[in-house]
C-alpha positions as CSV (number, residue, x, y, z in Angstrom):
1,L,159.1,100.3,102.4
2,V,158.3,97.2,100.4
3,E,159.4,95.1,103.4
4,V,157.1,97.1,105.7
5,Y,154.2,96.4,103.4
6,E,155.0,92.7,103.3
7,R,155.1,92.5,107.1
8,A,151.8,94.3,107.3
9,A,150.2,91.9,104.9
10,E,151.5,89.0,107.0
11,T,149.9,90.6,110.1
12,W,146.5,90.7,108.3
13,S,146.7,87.2,107.1
14,D,147.0,85.9,110.7
15,S,143.3,86.8,111.3
16,T,140.5,88.9,109.8
17,R,138.4,89.1,113.0
18,F,137.3,92.5,114.2
19,G,139.9,93.8,116.5
20,S,142.8,92.2,114.7
21,G,144.9,92.6,111.6
22,I,146.6,95.6,110.0
23,Y,143.4,97.6,109.8
24,T,143.1,97.9,113.5
25,R,146.9,98.1,114.3
26,G,149.1,100.5,112.4
27,Y,147.1,101.0,109.2
28,R,147.6,104.8,109.6
29,R,151.3,104.3,108.5
30,F,150.1,103.3,105.1
31,F,146.9,105.4,104.6
32,R,148.1,109.0,104.4
33,P,146.0,110.7,101.8
34,E,146.9,114.1,103.1
35,D,150.6,113.5,102.3
36,P,151.5,115.8,99.4
37,T,154.3,113.4,98.3
38,G,152.0,110.4,97.9
39,P,151.3,109.3,94.3
40,F,147.5,109.7,94.7
41,H,147.4,112.8,96.8
42,G,145.7,114.9,94.1
43,L,143.1,112.3,93.5
44,Y,142.3,111.8,97.2
45,E,141.8,115.6,97.4
46,A,139.6,115.7,94.3
47,K,137.4,112.9,95.6
48,R,137.1,114.6,99.0
49,R,136.1,117.9,97.3
50,A,133.5,116.2,95.2
51,V,131.8,114.7,98.3
52,L,132.0,117.9,100.2
53,E,130.4,119.8,97.3
54,F,127.7,117.2,96.9
55,F,126.6,117.5,100.5
56,G,127.4,121.2,100.8
57,S,124.4,122.4,98.9
58,R,121.9,120.1,100.8
59,P,119.8,120.9,103.9
60,P,121.0,119.4,107.2
61,M,121.0,115.7,107.2
62,K,121.9,112.8,109.5
63,I,125.0,111.3,107.8
64,L,127.2,108.2,108.5
65,D,130.8,108.1,107.3
66,V,131.8,104.5,107.2
67,G,135.6,104.0,107.3
68,C,135.9,107.6,108.4
69,G,139.6,107.4,109.0
70,P,141.1,110.6,110.6
71,G,138.0,112.7,109.9
72,R,138.8,114.3,106.6
73,L,135.1,114.4,105.7
74,L,133.6,114.4,109.1
75,A,135.1,117.6,110.3
76,P,134.0,119.9,107.4
77,L,130.6,118.2,107.0
78,A,129.8,118.7,110.7
79,R,129.4,122.4,110.1
80,S,126.1,121.7,108.3
81,H,125.1,118.1,109.1
82,R,124.7,115.7,112.0
83,M,127.7,113.4,111.5
84,T,128.5,110.0,112.8
85,G,131.8,108.3,111.9
86,C,132.8,104.7,112.3
87,D,136.1,102.9,111.7
88,I,137.6,99.6,112.7
89,S,140.8,101.4,113.8
90,S,141.0,103.0,117.2
91,E,144.0,105.1,116.1
92,M,142.0,106.5,113.2
93,L,139.1,107.4,115.6
94,D,141.5,109.1,118.0
95,E,142.7,111.3,115.2
96,A,139.1,112.0,114.1
97,R,138.2,112.9,117.7
98,R,140.9,115.6,117.7
99,A,139.8,116.9,114.3
100,C,136.1,117.0,114.8
101,P,133.7,119.0,116.9
102,P,132.5,117.3,120.1
103,D,129.0,116.7,118.8
104,V,130.3,114.3,116.1
105,R,129.6,110.8,117.2
106,L,132.4,108.2,116.7
107,V,132.0,104.5,116.9
108,Q,134.5,101.7,116.5
109,A,132.9,99.1,114.2
110,D,133.5,96.7,111.4
111,A,131.9,97.9,108.1
112,R,130.6,94.4,107.5
113,D,128.5,94.5,110.6
114,L,127.4,98.0,111.4
115,P,125.9,98.6,114.9
116,F,123.1,100.7,113.6
117,P,119.4,100.0,113.0
118,D,118.0,99.7,109.5
119,Q,117.2,103.0,107.7
120,S,118.8,105.1,110.5
121,F,120.6,107.6,108.3
122,D,119.6,110.1,105.6
123,A,122.9,109.4,103.8
124,V,126.0,107.2,104.0
125,I,129.5,107.9,102.7
126,A,132.1,105.2,102.2
127,L,135.3,106.4,100.6
128,D,138.4,104.1,100.4
129,L,136.5,101.3,102.0
130,L,135.1,98.8,99.5
131,T,138.5,97.8,98.2
132,H,139.4,96.5,101.7
133,L,136.3,94.4,102.2
134,P,136.3,90.7,101.2
135,D,133.0,90.8,99.3
136,L,131.7,93.8,97.2
137,E,128.1,92.9,97.2
138,S,127.8,92.1,100.9
139,G,129.7,95.3,101.7
140,L,127.3,97.4,99.7
141,R,124.3,95.6,101.1
142,E,125.3,96.5,104.7
143,L,125.9,100.1,103.7
144,A,122.5,100.3,102.0
145,R,120.8,98.7,105.0
146,V,121.3,101.7,107.2
147,V,120.2,104.3,104.7
148,A,116.6,105.5,104.7
149,P,114.5,104.9,101.6
150,G,115.4,107.6,99.0
151,G,118.5,108.5,100.9
152,A,121.9,109.0,99.3
153,L,124.8,106.5,99.3
154,V,128.1,107.8,98.0
155,Y,131.0,105.3,97.6
156,D,134.1,104.8,95.5
157,S,135.7,101.8,93.9
158,S,139.3,101.3,92.7
159,N,139.5,100.3,89.1
160,A,140.6,96.7,88.2
161,S,141.6,97.8,84.8
162,P,145.3,98.3,85.5
163,W,146.1,100.8,82.7
164,W,146.2,103.7,85.2
165,V,149.2,102.2,87.0
166,P,151.9,103.5,84.6
167,A,150.7,107.1,85.3
168,Y,152.0,106.7,88.9
169,P,155.5,105.3,88.8
170,S,156.2,106.1,92.4
171,Y,153.3,103.8,93.3
172,V,155.5,100.9,92.2
173,N,158.8,102.4,93.5
174,W,159.9,103.2,89.9
175,R,160.6,99.5,89.3
176,P,159.7,98.0,85.9
177,R,159.3,94.5,87.3
178,R,157.1,95.7,90.1
179,L,155.1,97.7,87.6
180,I,154.4,94.6,85.5
181,A,153.6,92.5,88.6
182,T,151.1,95.2,89.9
183,M,149.4,95.4,86.5
184,R,149.0,91.6,86.4
185,R,147.2,91.9,89.8
186,S,144.6,94.5,88.5
187,G,146.6,97.4,89.9
188,V,147.0,95.9,93.4
189,L,150.6,95.9,94.8
190,P,151.9,92.3,95.1
191,E,152.2,92.5,98.9
192,W,148.6,93.6,99.2
193,S,147.1,91.1,96.8
194,D,145.6,88.9,99.5
195,I,143.8,91.8,101.3
196,V,143.0,94.5,98.6
197,R,140.5,94.0,95.8
198,H,139.9,96.3,92.8
199,H,136.7,96.1,90.8
200,H,135.6,96.7,87.2
201,T,132.8,99.2,86.7
202,R,130.5,96.4,85.5
203,E,131.0,94.5,88.8
204,V,130.1,97.6,90.8
205,R,127.1,98.4,88.7
206,A,125.8,94.8,88.9
207,A,126.4,94.6,92.7
208,S,124.7,97.9,93.3
209,S,121.7,96.8,91.3
210,R,121.4,93.5,93.2
211,V,121.3,95.3,96.6
212,G,118.6,97.7,95.5
213,L,120.6,100.8,94.8
214,R,119.7,103.2,91.9
215,L,122.8,104.7,90.5
216,E,122.4,108.4,89.7
217,R,125.9,109.2,88.3
218,V,129.5,108.3,88.5
219,E,132.7,110.4,88.5
220,R,136.1,109.3,87.2
221,F,139.4,110.2,88.9
222,G,142.7,109.4,87.3
223,P,144.6,109.8,84.0
224,P,142.5,110.7,80.9
225,W,142.7,107.2,79.3
226,T,141.3,105.3,82.3
227,A,140.2,106.0,85.8
228,K,142.1,105.1,89.0
229,W,138.9,105.5,91.1
230,H,135.2,105.8,90.3
231,L,132.9,107.7,92.7
232,W,129.4,106.5,92.7
233,Y,126.3,108.4,93.7
234,A,123.3,106.2,94.5
């Protein structure tokens, strides 16, 4: 598995243009939040439930899910809201199409350059996205651009404080040296260190403020002593 990850990282390093790299070719092999054997399965499900509950009590809205993946949020939210999903990966969108009602709009797009006019959605969701973008602030700015004034933006960040890593030994293949190497990289696996970025909460708060977002609350997901993920409501 480690060798597969390393080859994937090499593929991404060849180019970061839209239409190239691991995120457009084969990323589904690595992103499987629904797999019950995955180290973070429970946390993925908890984040998903939190977002569904947040929007479940609201009147019908026009919502964009950026980095929608296989439609884990799109399909259930489409029962009450007008949903649009976008992802850089055509294979993710193919899965989402099979999972979603036909009236859900799906668009292949790079999250750094969304093909939507300013203020065109009542709300935007971005789960498991920011950690894969090269710059936190510019990523948030592009998400905020397409939300109408007063609208909701819900996004998560992966914690750069690495003390959650020991709680998930299978994440590092039960290897002590790999555990240490991952902790030294702020919780990022060594083979992903060139393409994945974790963030401290102070970074996310500061970047959110600079792009004009007002943070309403944040939820923590992970072991009691420190979060693995933070879910931000702005």
